C-alpha positions as CSV (number, residue, x, y, z in Angstrom):
1,M,2.2,-2.8,-19.4
2,P,3.1,-6.0,-17.4
3,V,1.9,-9.3,-18.9
4,N,1.4,-12.9,-17.8
5,R,-0.4,-12.0,-14.6
6,Q,-2.0,-14.6,-12.5
7,T,-5.7,-14.4,-11.9
8,V,-6.9,-14.8,-8.3
9,S,-10.5,-14.3,-7.3
10,P,-11.3,-11.8,-4.5
11,A,-12.7,-14.7,-2.6
12,R,-9.3,-16.5,-2.5
13,Q,-7.6,-13.2,-1.6
14,C,-10.1,-12.8,1.3
15,G,-9.5,-16.4,2.5
16,Y,-5.8,-15.7,2.6
17,W,-6.1,-12.6,4.7
18,D,-8.7,-14.1,7.0
19,S,-6.3,-16.9,7.7
20,L,-3.3,-14.7,8.1
21,S,-4.8,-11.9,10.1
22,P,-4.2,-13.4,13.6
23,V,-0.5,-14.0,12.8
24,Y,-0.1,-10.7,11.0
25,A,-1.5,-8.7,13.9
26,R,1.0,-10.5,16.2
27,I,4.2,-10.1,14.2
28,T,3.7,-6.6,12.9
29,R,3.9,-3.3,14.8
30,I,1.9,-0.5,13.3
31,R,1.6,2.7,15.4
32,T,-1.3,5.1,15.4
33,D,0.7,8.1,16.4
34,D,1.9,8.5,12.8
35,F,0.3,7.8,9.4
36,H,2.1,5.0,7.7
37,Y,2.8,4.5,3.9
38,G,4.2,1.0,4.0
39,P,6.6,-1.3,5.9
40,Q,9.9,0.0,7.1
41,I,9.6,3.5,5.5
42,P,9.0,7.0,6.9
43,G,5.5,8.0,7.9
44,E,3.6,11.3,7.7
45,R,5.7,12.9,10.4
46,E,8.7,12.9,8.1
47,L,7.1,12.9,4.6
48,G,4.3,15.5,5.1
49,L,2.1,14.3,2.3
50,L,-1.4,14.6,3.8
51,P,-3.6,17.6,3.1
52,P,-4.7,19.9,6.0
53,L,-7.3,17.8,7.8
54,G,-9.2,18.2,11.1
55,A,-12.6,18.5,12.6
56,G,-15.2,18.5,9.8
57,S,-12.9,16.8,7.3
58,S,-13.6,13.4,5.9
59,A,-11.5,10.4,4.7
60,L,-12.2,7.1,3.0
61,E,-9.6,4.3,3.3
62,L,-9.5,1.3,0.9
63,G,-8.0,-2.0,2.0
64,C,-7.7,-0.7,5.6
65,G,-6.3,-3.9,7.1
66,G,-6.0,-3.3,10.9
67,G,-7.3,0.2,10.5
68,Q,-4.3,2.1,11.9
69,N,-4.3,4.9,9.4
70,S,-8.1,5.6,9.8
71,V,-7.6,5.5,13.6
72,Y,-4.8,8.0,13.3
73,L,-7.0,10.4,11.3
74,A,-10.0,9.8,13.6
75,K,-7.9,10.8,16.6
76,R,-7.5,14.2,14.9
77,G,-11.2,14.8,14.4
78,V,-11.5,13.5,10.9
79,R,-14.7,11.6,10.0
80,C,-13.4,8.3,8.7
81,E,-14.9,5.5,6.7
82,A,-12.9,2.4,5.8
83,F,-13.3,-1.0,4.2
84,D,-11.4,-4.2,3.8
85,I,-12.1,-7.5,2.1
86,S,-11.1,-9.5,5.2
87,E,-13.5,-9.8,8.1
88,G,-10.5,-11.1,10.2
89,Q,-8.7,-7.8,9.5
90,L,-11.7,-5.8,10.3
91,A,-12.1,-7.4,13.7
92,H,-8.7,-6.2,14.6
93,A,-9.5,-2.7,13.2
94,R,-12.7,-2.4,15.2
95,A,-11.0,-3.6,18.4
96,L,-8.2,-1.0,17.8
97,A,-10.6,1.9,17.3
98,A,-12.4,0.9,20.5
99,R,-9.1,0.8,22.5
100,E,-8.2,4.2,21.1
101,G,-11.6,5.7,21.9
102,V,-12.5,6.8,18.3
103,R,-15.3,6.0,15.9
104,V,-14.5,4.7,12.4
105,A,-17.2,3.4,10.1
106,F,-15.7,0.0,9.1
107,R,-17.4,-2.2,6.6
108,R,-16.5,-5.3,4.5
109,S,-16.0,-4.8,0.8
110,S,-13.6,-5.8,-2.0
111,L,-11.7,-3.2,-4.0
112,E,-13.4,-4.6,-7.1
113,D,-16.9,-4.1,-5.6
114,F,-15.9,-0.5,-4.7
115,A,-14.7,0.1,-8.3
116,G,-18.0,-1.3,-9.8
117,A,-20.4,0.7,-7.5
118,P,-21.7,4.2,-8.1
119,P,-19.7,7.0,-6.4
120,P,-20.8,7.5,-2.8
121,P,-23.3,10.3,-2.3
122,R,-20.9,12.2,0.0
123,R,-17.5,12.9,-1.4
124,F,-14.3,12.9,0.8
125,D,-11.5,15.3,1.4
126,L,-9.1,12.4,1.4
127,V,-9.3,9.0,-0.3
128,H,-6.3,6.8,0.6
129,S,-4.9,3.3,0.4
130,S,-1.7,1.9,1.7
131,H,-0.4,-1.4,0.2
132,A,-3.7,-2.8,-0.9
133,L,-4.0,-2.0,-4.6
134,E,-1.2,-4.5,-5.5
135,F,-3.7,-7.2,-4.8
136,V,-6.1,-6.3,-7.7
137,E,-5.8,-7.1,-11.4
138,A,-6.9,-3.6,-12.7
139,P,-5.5,-0.9,-10.4
140,G,-6.5,1.8,-12.9
141,D,-10.1,1.0,-12.3
142,I,-9.6,1.5,-8.5
143,V,-7.8,4.8,-9.0
144,R,-10.6,6.1,-11.2
145,A,-13.2,5.1,-8.5
146,M,-11.0,6.8,-5.8
147,A,-11.0,10.0,-7.8
148,A,-14.8,9.8,-8.2
149,A,-15.2,9.5,-4.5
150,A,-13.0,12.5,-3.8
151,K,-14.3,16.1,-3.5
152,R,-13.3,18.6,-6.1
153,G,-9.9,19.8,-4.9
154,G,-9.7,16.7,-2.7
155,T,-6.7,14.4,-2.4
156,V,-6.2,10.8,-3.6
157,L,-3.2,9.0,-2.0
158,V,-1.9,5.6,-2.9
159,S,1.1,3.7,-1.6
160,T,1.9,0.4,-3.2
161,V,4.7,-2.1,-3.9
162,H,7.6,-0.8,-6.0
163,P,8.4,-2.8,-9.1
164,L,12.0,-3.2,-8.1
165,F,10.9,-4.8,-4.8
166,N,9.6,-7.8,-6.8
167,G,13.0,-8.6,-8.2
168,D,15.3,-11.2,-6.7
169,W,18.3,-10.5,-4.4
170,I,21.3,-12.6,-5.4
171,E,24.7,-13.3,-3.9
172,G,27.7,-13.5,-6.0
173,E,31.1,-12.2,-7.1
174,W,31.5,-8.8,-8.5
175,E,33.3,-8.3,-11.8
176,D,35.3,-5.3,-12.9
177,E,34.6,-3.4,-16.1
178,S,36.6,-5.8,-18.2
179,G,34.5,-8.8,-16.9
180,R,37.3,-10.2,-14.7
181,D,36.6,-11.4,-11.2
182,A,37.1,-8.5,-8.8
183,G,37.4,-10.9,-5.9
184,A,34.7,-9.3,-3.8
185,A,31.5,-11.1,-2.8
186,G,28.3,-9.1,-2.7
187,S,24.6,-9.0,-3.4
188,G,22.5,-7.2,-5.8
189,L,19.1,-7.0,-7.4
190,F,18.1,-9.1,-10.4
191,L,15.0,-8.0,-12.3
192,R,14.6,-9.6,-15.7
193,D,12.1,-7.1,-17.0
194,Y,11.2,-3.8,-15.3
195,F,8.1,-3.3,-17.5
196,S,6.8,-6.8,-16.5
197,P,8.0,-7.4,-13.0
198,P,7.1,-10.9,-11.6
199,D,4.2,-11.4,-9.4
200,D,4.7,-12.1,-5.7
201,V,2.8,-15.3,-5.4
202,R,1.9,-16.3,-1.8
203,D,0.9,-19.9,-1.8
204,D,1.4,-21.2,1.8
205,A,-0.4,-22.4,4.9
206,F,-2.6,-19.3,4.9
207,G,-3.9,-19.9,1.4
208,H,-3.2,-18.2,-1.9
209,A,-2.8,-14.5,-2.8
210,V,-0.9,-12.6,-5.4
211,S,0.7,-9.2,-5.1
212,R,1.4,-7.4,-8.4
213,A,3.9,-4.7,-9.1
214,W,3.6,-2.2,-11.9
215,P,6.0,0.3,-13.5
216,V,5.9,3.7,-11.8
217,S,4.9,5.3,-15.1
218,A,1.8,3.1,-15.2
219,W,0.6,4.5,-11.8
220,F,1.3,8.0,-13.1
221,G,-0.8,7.3,-16.1
222,W,-3.7,5.9,-14.1
223,F,-3.7,9.0,-11.9
224,R,-3.8,11.3,-14.9
225,A,-6.4,9.3,-16.7
226,A,-8.6,9.6,-13.6
227,G,-8.4,13.4,-13.8
228,L,-5.9,13.8,-11.0
229,E,-3.1,16.2,-10.9
230,V,-0.1,14.3,-9.5
231,T,1.4,16.6,-6.8
232,A,3.9,14.2,-5.3
233,L,5.7,11.0,-6.3
234,L,8.1,9.4,-3.8
235,E,10.2,6.3,-3.5
236,P,11.4,6.5,0.1
237,P,14.3,4.4,1.4
238,A,14.1,2.5,4.7
239,T,14.2,4.1,8.1
240,P,15.0,2.6,11.5
241,D,12.1,4.5,13.1
242,A,9.3,3.3,10.8
243,P,5.7,3.5,12.1
244,Y,5.0,0.1,10.3
245,T,7.5,-2.6,11.0
246,S,8.2,-6.2,12.0
247,D,11.3,-8.2,12.9
248,D,11.6,-9.5,9.4
249,W,11.2,-6.0,7.8
250,A,13.6,-4.4,10.3
251,N,16.2,-7.1,9.6
252,H,16.4,-6.5,5.9
253,G,20.1,-6.6,5.7
254,G,20.5,-3.2,4.1
255,E,18.6,-4.2,1.0
256,L,15.9,-1.6,1.5
257,D,18.6,1.1,1.9
258,R,19.5,0.4,-1.8
259,I,16.2,0.0,-3.5
260,P,12.7,1.3,-2.7
261,S,10.1,-1.2,-1.5
262,T,7.2,1.3,-1.9
263,V,6.1,4.0,-4.4
264,I,3.8,6.7,-3.2
265,L,1.6,8.9,-5.4
266,V,-0.5,11.9,-4.3
267,G,-3.0,13.4,-6.6
268,R,-5.4,16.4,-6.4
269,K,-8.8,16.2,-8.0
270,K,-9.2,19.0,-10.5
């Protein structure tokens, strides 16, 4: 398991997202005509990972941010509940739902509070989270709580940062097999330890937050320990027609064509 993790309180993470949310809403483009799994990668239209859902179905979203995925589902008749730690993000989510003419039950909560609370009285057909669980120190606890909130036979879906994405891109000269300079400049990934990838520490004008990456096998183990049958595990490459993008993500210089930025796991509750 990864070691030497930074400890950041949920309150500090909340302050970071509250400060960032106006800028984030302005610079990112997240559509509601497709379910997204992360920045610059294909959405549900291409990946087809969601269970059959419609009128009468229910879904719970963890770390909903601007609420785009819950709005997408609500537009299809799904009864949606969603929470986020940031009131700033929730304000954007509520405004989006109003513009789209759908109802989503948004509330403020941290992932840690969700994991420490009893399971909800009503279970859900789908419990999902897109790029939120990297901001907690114990993802396995969250996965276990997600499984507890799902109906028997229901789906738990998590997309999160891929451990390779927390490596460093370096420019240099390639060498041939003998170690001699091949005379060609290029770039590549440097990751000192796959099993302990470095934290993505965000210490800037918006505050302080930490995004943590974990080996793919760790996520698989957490799903299994929660009583989930893993039915899909994907590491999708970038696509030019992503439902979640920004200028910075779109101008990745080909890096995301060579390594995955996101790992997606889908589990069925036994």
